[in-house]
C-alpha positions in Angstrom: 49.9 155.0 -42.5 53.5 153.7 -42.8 54.3 150.5 -41.1 57.1 150.1 -38.5 58.4 152.3 -35.8 58.7 156.1 -36.5 62.4 157.0 -36.7 64.0 159.7 -34.6 65.6 162.8 -36.1 69.1 161.7 -35.1 71.4 164.6 -34.1 68.6 166.9 -35.2 70.0 166.5 -38.7 66.7 167.3 -40.5 66.0 170.2 -38.2 69.5 171.7 -38.9 69.1 171.2 -42.7 65.8 173.1 -42.6 67.5 175.8 -40.6 70.3 176.1 -43.2 67.7 176.2 -46.0 65.9 178.9 -44.2 69.1 180.9 -43.8 69.8 180.3 -47.5 66.5 181.7 -48.6 67.0 185.1 -47.0 70.7 185.7 -46.3 71.5 186.4 -50.0 68.7 189.0 -50.3 69.6 190.5 -46.9 73.1 191.0 -48.0 71.8 192.5 -51.3 69.7 195.0 -49.2 72.7 195.7 -46.9 74.7 196.7 -50.1 72.0 199.1 -51.3 74.3 202.0 -50.7 77.0 200.4 -52.8 74.5 200.2 -55.7 73.5 203.8 -55.3 77.1 204.9 -55.1 77.6 203.6 -58.6 74.7 205.6 -59.9 75.9 208.9 -58.6 78.7 211.3 -59.6 82.2 209.8 -59.4 84.6 210.7 -56.6 88.2 211.8 -57.2 89.6 210.5 -54.0 89.3 207.1 -52.4 89.7 208.8 -49.0 86.7 211.0 -49.7 84.7 208.0 -50.9 85.5 206.2 -47.7 84.3 209.1 -45.6 81.1 209.3 -47.6 80.7 205.5 -47.4 80.6 205.7 -43.6 77.8 208.2 -43.7 75.9 206.3 -46.3 76.0 203.1 -44.3 75.0 204.9 -41.1 72.1 206.8 -42.5 69.5 206.4 -45.2 70.6 209.6 -47.1 73.8 211.6 -47.3 74.2 215.3 -47.8 77.7 214.7 -49.1 76.5 213.5 -52.5 73.9 215.2 -54.7 71.9 212.2 -56.0 71.4 211.6 -59.6 68.0 210.8 -61.1 68.8 207.0 -61.1 70.1 207.3 -57.5 66.9 209.1 -56.4 64.5 206.5 -57.9 66.6 203.4 -57.0 64.8 202.4 -53.7 61.3 202.8 -55.2 62.1 200.9 -58.4 63.9 198.2 -56.4 60.8 197.8 -54.2 58.6 197.3 -57.2 61.1 194.9 -58.9 61.3 192.9 -55.7 57.7 192.7 -54.5 55.8 192.1 -57.8 57.8 189.0 -58.8 57.8 187.8 -55.2 54.0 187.9 -55.1 53.4 186.6 -58.6 55.7 183.6 -58.4 54.6 182.7 -54.9 51.1 182.6 -56.2 52.1 180.5 -59.2 54.0 178.1 -57.0 50.8 177.6 -54.9 49.0 176.4 -58.0 51.7 174.7 -60.0 53.9 173.0 -57.4 52.1 169.7 -57.9 53.1 169.7 -61.6 56.8 170.6 -61.2 59.0 168.2 -59.3 60.1 169.4 -55.9 63.8 168.9 -56.6 63.6 171.0 -59.7 61.8 173.8 -57.9 64.2 173.9 -55.0 67.6 173.0 -56.6 66.7 175.1 -59.8 65.9 178.1 -57.6 69.1 177.8 -55.6 71.3 177.5 -58.7 69.6 180.4 -60.4 70.1 182.6 -57.3 73.7 181.4 -57.0 74.4 182.5 -60.6 72.9 185.9 -60.0 75.0 186.6 -56.9 78.1 185.3 -58.7 77.4 187.8 -61.5 76.8 190.5 -58.9 80.2 189.8 -57.3 81.9 189.9 -60.7 80.3 193.2 -61.6 81.8 194.8 -58.4 85.1 194.7 -60.3 83.7 195.8 -63.7 83.3 199.5 -64.6 79.9 200.2 -66.1 78.0 203.4 -67.0 75.1 204.2 -64.6 72.3 203.3 -66.9 73.5 199.8 -67.9 74.4 199.1 -64.3 71.0 200.2 -63.1 69.2 198.1 -65.7 71.3 195.0 -65.0 70.8 195.4 -61.3 67.0 195.6 -61.6 66.9 192.6 -63.9 68.9 190.7 -61.3 66.5 191.8 -58.6 63.5 190.5 -60.6 65.3 187.1 -61.2 66.4 186.7 -57.6 63.0 187.4 -56.1 61.2 185.3 -58.7 63.3 182.2 -57.9 63.3 183.2 -54.2 59.5 183.1 -54.1 59.5 179.6 -55.6 62.2 178.5 -53.2 60.4 179.9 -50.1 57.0 178.5 -51.1 58.5 175.1 -51.8 60.4 175.0 -48.5 57.3 175.8 -46.5 55.4 173.2 -48.4 58.1 170.7 -47.8 58.2 171.5 -44.1 54.4 171.1 -44.0 54.8 167.3 -44.5 56.8 167.1 -41.2 55.6 167.8 -37.6 54.7 171.5 -36.9 58.0 172.2 -35.2 59.9 171.7 -38.4 58.5 175.0 -39.9 60.3 176.7 -37.0 63.9 176.2 -38.2 63.0 177.8 -41.6 61.6 180.8 -39.8 64.5 180.9 -37.4 67.1 180.6 -40.2 65.4 183.5 -42.0 65.6 185.5 -38.8 69.3 184.8 -38.3 69.9 185.9 -41.9 68.7 189.4 -41.0 70.8 189.5 -37.9 73.9 188.3 -39.8 73.4 191.1 -42.4 72.9 193.7 -39.6 76.1 192.7 -37.9 78.0 192.8 -41.3 76.7 196.4 -41.7 77.9 197.5 -38.3 81.3 195.9 -38.9 81.6 197.6 -42.2 81.0 201.0 -40.6 83.5 200.3 -37.8 86.2 199.2 -40.2 85.8 202.2 -42.5 86.2 200.0 -45.5 85.0 201.1 -49.0 81.5 200.2 -50.1 82.8 198.1 -53.0 85.0 196.0 -50.7 82.2 195.5 -48.2 79.7 194.6 -51.0 82.1 192.1 -52.6 82.4 190.4 -49.2 78.6 190.3 -48.9 78.1 188.7 -52.3 80.8 186.1 -51.9 79.5 185.1 -48.5 76.0 184.8 -50.0 77.3 182.5 -52.7 79.0 180.3 -50.1 75.7 180.0 -48.1 73.8 179.1 -51.2 76.3 176.3 -52.0 76.0 174.9 -48.5 72.2 175.0 -48.9 72.4 173.0 -52.1 74.5 170.3 -50.4 72.1 170.2 -47.4 69.1 169.7 -49.6 70.8 166.9 -51.5 71.5 165.2 -48.2 67.9 165.5 -47.0 66.4 162.5 -48.9 69.0 160.2 -47.4 67.8 160.7 -43.8 65.3 158.1 -42.5 63.3 160.6 -40.5 62.5 162.6 -43.7 61.9 159.4 -45.7 59.3 158.3 -43.2 57.1 161.4 -43.7 57.6 161.4 -47.4 56.3 157.8 -47.4 53.4 158.8 -45.2 52.4 161.4 -47.8 52.7 158.9 -50.7 50.6 156.4 -48.8 47.9 159.1 -48.1 47.8 160.0 -51.7 47.6 156.2 -52.6 44.7 155.7 -50.3 43.0 158.7 -51.9 43.5 157.3 -55.4 42.2 153.9 -54.3 39.0 155.5 -53.0 38.6 157.3 -56.3 39.0 154.1 -58.3 36.4 152.4 -56.1 34.0 155.3 -56.7 34.6 155.2 -60.4 34.0 151.4 -60.5 30.8 151.8 -58.5 29.6 154.6 -60.8 30.4 152.6 -63.9 28.3 149.7 -62.6 25.4 152.1 -61.9 25.8 153.7 -65.3 26.3 157.2 -63.9 30.0 157.6 -63.5 30.7 161.0 -64.8 29.5 163.2 -62.0 31.6 161.5 -59.3 34.7 161.1 -61.5 35.1 164.8 -61.9 36.4 165.0 -58.3 40.1 166.2 -58.3 42.7 163.8 -57.2 45.0 166.6 -56.3 44.3 168.8 -53.3 41.9 171.7 -54.0 43.4 175.2 -53.3 39.9 176.5 -52.5 39.1 173.7 -50.2 42.4 174.1 -48.3 42.0 177.8 -48.1 38.6 177.4 -46.4 40.4 175.5 -43.6 43.3 177.8 -43.1 42.0 181.3 -44.2 42.2 182.7 -40.6 45.9 181.8 -40.3 46.6 182.9 -43.9 45.1 186.3 -43.3 46.9 186.5 -39.9 50.4 186.0 -41.4 49.5 188.4 -44.2 48.5 191.1 -41.6 51.7 190.5 -39.5 53.9 191.4 -42.4 51.7 194.2 -43.7 52.1 196.0 -40.4 55.8 195.2 -40.1 56.8 196.3 -43.6 54.5 199.3 -43.4 56.8 201.0 -40.9 60.0 199.0 -41.1 62.3 200.4 -42.4 60.5 203.3 -44.2 59.5 205.0 -40.9 61.9 203.4 -38.4 65.1 204.1 -40.4 64.2 207.8 -40.4 64.2 208.1 -36.6 67.1 210.3 -35.3 68.8 210.0 -32.0 68.1 212.8 -29.4 71.0 211.9 -27.1 73.9 211.3 -29.5 74.8 215.0 -30.3 78.3 214.7 -31.7 79.2 211.3 -30.4 79.7 208.1 -32.5 76.3 206.9 -31.3 74.8 209.2 -34.0 76.6 207.1 -36.7 75.6 203.8 -35.1 72.0 204.7 -33.9 70.0 203.4 -36.9 72.3 200.3 -37.7 72.1 199.2 -34.1 68.8 200.3 -32.6 66.8 199.8 -35.8 68.3 197.0 -37.9 70.3 195.0 -35.4 67.7 195.2 -32.6 64.9 194.3 -35.0 66.7 191.3 -36.4 67.9 189.9 -33.1 64.5 190.0 -31.4 62.7 188.9 -34.6 65.0 185.9 -34.5 64.4 185.4 -30.8 60.6 185.4 -31.4 60.9 182.9 -34.3 63.1 180.6 -32.2 61.0 180.7 -29.1 58.3 178.6 -30.9 60.8 175.8 -30.9 60.3 175.6 -27.1 56.8 176.9 -26.6 53.7 177.5 -28.7 50.9 179.7 -27.3 48.2 180.2 -28.3 47.6 176.6 -29.3 46.5 175.4 -32.7 43.0 174.7 -31.4 42.6 178.4 -30.3 40.6 179.9 -33.2 40.5 183.6 -32.5 43.1 184.4 -29.8 46.1 184.3 -32.3 44.4 186.6 -34.8 43.5 189.0 -32.0 47.2 189.2 -31.0 48.1 189.7 -34.6 45.6 192.6 -35.0 46.8 194.2 -31.7 50.2 194.8 -33.4 48.7 197.7 -35.3 49.4 199.8 -32.2 53.1 199.9 -33.2 52.2 202.0 -36.3 51.3 205.2 -34.4 53.9 204.5 -31.7 56.8 204.6 -34.3 55.2 207.5 -36.2 55.2 209.6 -33.0 58.9 208.9 -32.4 61.6 211.4 -33.5 61.2 210.8 -37.2 62.7 213.4 -39.5 61.8 215.0 -41.8 58.2 215.3 -40.6 55.4 217.6 -41.6 52.2 216.7 -39.8 52.5 214.8 -36.6 54.1 215.9 -33.3 57.0 214.1 -31.6 55.7 212.4 -28.5 58.4 209.9 -27.7 61.6 211.9 -27.8 64.1 209.7 -25.9 66.0 207.0 -27.8 65.0 204.5 -25.1 61.3 204.7 -26.2 62.2 203.8 -29.8 64.4 200.9 -28.7 61.7 199.5 -26.4 59.1 199.8 -29.1 61.5 198.1 -31.6 62.1 195.1 -29.2 58.4 194.4 -28.7 57.6 195.0 -32.4 60.3 192.7 -33.6 59.7 189.9 -31.1 55.9 189.9 -31.8 56.6 189.8 -35.5 58.9 186.8 -35.3 56.8 184.9 -32.8 53.3 185.4 -34.3 54.4 184.9 -37.9 56.2 181.6 -36.9 53.1 180.3 -35.1 50.9 181.1 -38.1 53.3 179.3 -40.5 53.6 176.3 -38.2 49.9 175.8 -37.6 48.7 176.4 -41.2 49.8 173.0 -42.7 48.5 171.2 -39.6 45.0 172.3 -40.2 44.6 170.0 -43.2 45.1 166.3 -44.1 48.7 165.1 -44.5 48.2 164.7 -48.3 47.3 168.4 -48.4 50.0 169.7 -46.1 52.5 170.7 -48.9 49.9 172.7 -50.7 48.8 174.4 -47.5 52.4 175.4 -46.8 52.7 176.9 -50.3 49.4 178.8 -49.8 50.7 180.2 -46.4 53.9 181.3 -48.2 51.8 183.1 -50.7 49.9 185.1 -48.0 53.3 185.8 -46.3 54.5 187.4 -49.6 51.2 189.2 -50.1 51.7 190.8 -46.6 55.2 191.9 -47.7 53.8 193.5 -50.9 50.9 195.2 -49.1 53.3 196.5 -46.4 55.6 197.9 -49.1 52.6 199.8 -50.6 51.4 201.0 -47.2 54.8 202.3 -46.3 54.7 205.1 -48.8 51.4 206.4 -47.3 52.5 206.0 -43.7 55.8 207.9 -44.4 53.9 210.7 -46.1 51.5 211.0 -43.0 54.4 211.6 -40.6 
């Protein structure tokens, strides 16, 4: 190990940098999702009056569909195509990052991804002011989604790998920052509804804010190598790798003297993905299952729940933005952040954490039996809005808390020299859970 006294994280600078980087990984995409109605509005029939558009915009932001506009073909397929264009690159590039991160420098992966995402959001902001026909606009938007999620996958996998080199608590700020990103976007949605601003104005504000956050993330990452606390753990990794290489050299020399060097020298100097997976497979499958359940019902089922107490009040307009998106993101963030103060079950507990993860499947029927409309098969059991909000609080908190525990413990199950690879593998299984949840959501929504 490194010599000398272990330095302290002065002013929690490294912790805060990882928090900002976590925010930077998801805030841009959350704003992109928040502006989905803006993208769809540019694919439908044009409006003659800005006042009429503003009124329609309010309804579009408050609900998942609007009777005021008859959707075009591109409008009707937008969400499904967007899901495919987001999830496939996310899964593929997270997988590639797990295998190739040792061959591509860390700085290139992280900075390159941040710059690429920044350029895409800059282009998106510019296109708000440019008139395009629906088909070119649709095509460009889907290409941007593929690029953003491809580089976002590399960025997220690299960050979790980077955090894996530090103590377990330093995965928490990434998860917490990602949770805050969703809360930030939900608040922006509610403010846009309250202000009555046009979709194009709100969307432009989202994209410019996203660009600003990415720029801040770039500066934070550039500052990270200058901090002694981070340098200490980087040095520990290098020394661990050096000891491993020294042992390999001794083995080779011994084999050469004995005349049978080839069998032993085939041992890989770099950490083996399979060997690492054997040590962390329970946690990897756990984080995958957490997000499969979550994305399976949120927002495909939960965003279709209708208020039973609103009638003609403004609560009808705010019900989904507040009780679905805002409540989910706030309590998901709270769950992620709690692991900063308390971690239970402990890392040594082999099966209790997976058992809690599997228990979350109870939320699937609970949400499906809420007042989801339209529905064809299942009865409504939980009519009152309070039931839906209570389920959402527990659902969101358990998602953030359990996922954060899994991501913290994964890299600590292996040797320090393997921690970065373990973090990247955990990020792959997180992305796999998102993709499986997206596929599952179509079936669950059809069952209701």
